[in-house]
C-alpha positions in Angstrom: -14.9 6.7 0.9 -12.8 6.0 -2.2 -9.3 4.5 -2.3 -7.2 1.8 -3.8 -5.3 -0.7 -1.7 -2.2 -2.4 -3.1 0.3 -5.0 -2.1 3.6 -6.1 -3.7 5.6 -9.3 -3.3 9.2 -9.4 -4.4 11.6 -12.1 -5.7 14.5 -11.0 -3.6 15.7 -8.1 -1.4 15.8 -5.7 -4.3 12.8 -3.4 -4.3 12.8 -3.5 -8.1 12.1 -7.3 -8.1 8.3 -7.2 -7.9 6.9 -10.7 -8.8 3.3 -10.1 -7.8 0.9 -7.2 -7.3 -2.6 -7.2 -5.8 -4.9 -4.2 -6.2 -8.3 -3.6 -4.6 -10.6 -0.7 -5.5 -13.0 0.7 -3.0 -15.8 3.1 -4.0 -18.2 4.6 -1.4 -16.9 2.1 1.1 -17.6 -1.0 -1.1 -15.0 -3.1 -2.9 -15.8 -2.7 -6.6 -12.7 -4.2 -8.3 -10.0 -6.7 -7.6 -6.9 -7.3 -9.7 -3.9 -9.6 -9.4 -0.8 -10.1 -11.5 2.2 -12.3 -11.6 5.2 -10.4 -12.8 8.5 -11.6 -14.3 11.1 -9.7 -12.3 13.9 -10.6 -14.6 16.0 -11.2 -11.5 16.9 -14.3 -9.5 14.6 -15.5 -6.7 15.8 -15.6 -3.1 14.9 -18.8 -1.2 13.7 -16.8 1.7 11.3 -14.8 -0.4 10.0 -18.0 -2.1 9.4 -19.4 1.4 7.4 -16.3 2.4 5.1 -16.0 -0.6 5.4 -19.3 -2.5 6.0 -17.7 -5.9 8.7 -19.6 -7.9 10.6 -18.8 -11.0 8.5 -21.3 -13.0 5.3 -19.5 -12.0 6.5 -16.2 -13.5 8.0 -17.7 -16.6 6.4 -16.1 -19.7 4.5 -13.6 -17.4 4.8 -9.9 -18.4 7.5 -7.8 -17.0 6.6 -4.7 -15.0 7.3 -2.3 -17.9 4.7 -4.2 -20.0 2.2 -4.3 -17.2 2.4 -0.6 -16.4 0.1 0.4 -19.2 -2.6 -1.7 -17.5 -1.7 -0.7 -13.9 -1.3 3.0 -14.5 -4.9 3.9 -15.1 -5.9 2.0 -11.9 -3.6 4.0 -9.7 -3.2 7.5 -11.3 -5.0 10.1 -9.3 -5.9 7.7 -6.6 -5.5 7.6 -2.8 -3.4 4.5 -2.4 -3.5 2.5 0.8 -0.8 0.0 1.7 0.2 -1.8 4.9 3.8 -0.7 5.6 3.6 1.7 2.7 7.2 2.5 2.9 7.9 -0.9 1.4 5.1 -1.1 -1.2 5.6 2.5 -2.5 9.3 2.0 -2.7 8.8 -1.1 -4.8 6.5 0.9 -7.1 9.2 3.6 -7.4 12.1 1.2 -8.0 10.1 -0.7 -10.6 9.2 2.5 -12.4 12.8 3.7 -12.2 14.0 0.4 -13.7 11.3 0.6 -16.5 12.3 4.3 -17.1 8.7 5.3 -16.6 7.4 8.6 -15.0 5.8 8.4 -11.6 2.0 8.7 -11.4 0.2 11.4 -9.5 -1.0 9.7 -6.3 -1.3 10.3 -2.6 -0.8 7.4 -0.2 -1.5 6.3 3.4 -0.1 3.6 5.6 -2.5 1.3 7.6 0.4 0.0 9.6 1.2 3.4 11.1 -2.4 4.4 11.4 -3.2 1.1 13.1 -0.3 1.5 15.4 -1.6 4.8 16.6 -5.2 3.7 17.0 -4.8 0.1 18.2 -2.2 0.6 20.9 -3.6 -2.3 22.8 -2.2 -4.8 20.2 1.3 -6.2 20.8 2.0 -6.1 17.1 0.6 -4.2 14.2 1.6 -6.5 11.4 -1.0 -7.2 8.7 -1.9 -10.6 10.1 -2.3 -9.3 13.7 -4.6 -6.4 12.8 -6.6 -8.6 10.4 -7.1 -11.1 13.3 -8.1 -8.2 15.5 -10.9 -7.2 13.1 -11.8 -10.8 12.2 -10.6 -10.5 8.6 -9.6 -13.7 6.9 -6.2 -13.6 5.4 -4.0 -15.8 3.2 -0.9 -13.9 4.3 1.7 -12.9 1.5 -0.7 -13.6 -1.3 -0.7 -10.1 -2.9 -4.4 -9.9 -3.6 -5.4 -11.3 -0.2 -3.0 -8.8 1.5 -4.5 -5.9 -0.5 -8.0 -7.1 0.4 -7.1 -7.2 4.1 -5.5 -3.8 3.9 -8.6 -2.3 2.3 -10.8 -3.9 5.1 -8.5 -2.7 7.8 -8.7 0.9 6.5 -12.5 0.7 6.4 -12.6 -0.7 10.0 -10.2 2.0 11.2 -12.3 4.8 9.7 -15.7 3.5 10.7 -15.9 4.8 14.3 -14.9 8.3 13.1 -17.7 8.5 10.5 -15.1 10.1 8.2 -15.6 9.5 4.4 -12.3 11.0 3.2 -9.1 9.0 4.0 -6.9 12.0 3.6 -9.0 14.0 6.1 -9.0 11.0 8.4 -5.2 10.7 8.4 -4.8 14.4 8.9 -7.1 14.4 11.9 -4.7 11.8 13.4 -1.7 14.0 12.8 -0.4 12.3 9.6 0.5 13.9 6.3 -0.2 11.8 3.2 2.7 10.7 1.1 2.7 11.5 -2.6 4.2 10.5 -5.9 4.4 12.9 -8.8 6.4 13.2 -12.0 9.9 13.8 -10.9 9.7 12.8 -7.2 7.8 11.8 -4.1 7.2 12.7 -0.5 6.9 10.1 2.3 3.9 9.4 4.5 4.8 11.1 7.8 3.7 12.9 10.9 2.5 16.4 10.2 4.7 19.2 11.2 3.0 21.5 13.6 3.7 25.2 13.4 4.8 26.5 16.9 2.5 29.5 16.4 -0.5 27.0 16.1 0.5 25.4 19.4 0.6 28.9 21.0 -2.8 29.8 19.6 -4.3 26.5 20.9 -2.8 27.1 24.4 -4.4 30.6 24.5 
């Protein structure tokens, strides 16, 4: 059961304004590596964003910009199955930051614990990271990038455990999802799998 969980925080509403990244590696179902970076977004901070994550301009002063950090981050994500909670946000932050840095996209596949959790935990009134974390008894300092990545990793492990499935991609596929991907020159979103009408007919028969 191998994957890498990530979480971004941003300075403002622009997806290219990453100011923090948390990354957690899981190998054979065990957390084997944790990383956290503050990032100088080279953009102004929004008061609302500061209120959410507590990161201020002075905290990122003299921190590396994303383009400088990418040489460190790229080997940790390339070729990986990336897990994020509300992946549509985190993967778009990664894409926008790479676009701004004029860097090629890495080869990755990614899954979303928000959408998987929403399908499997229908009894919950909300499927936000803090709500699913509370459901599984996972401690969480919400909107700290590393803590959010840790919680995302533990949520994925908890969601997969009853199914005795070791491959996150097979797990998602069994639930009717198609993994998203990034690759040099483009990306595909995490989505529900398209079912061939002929397959439905065969099943009915």
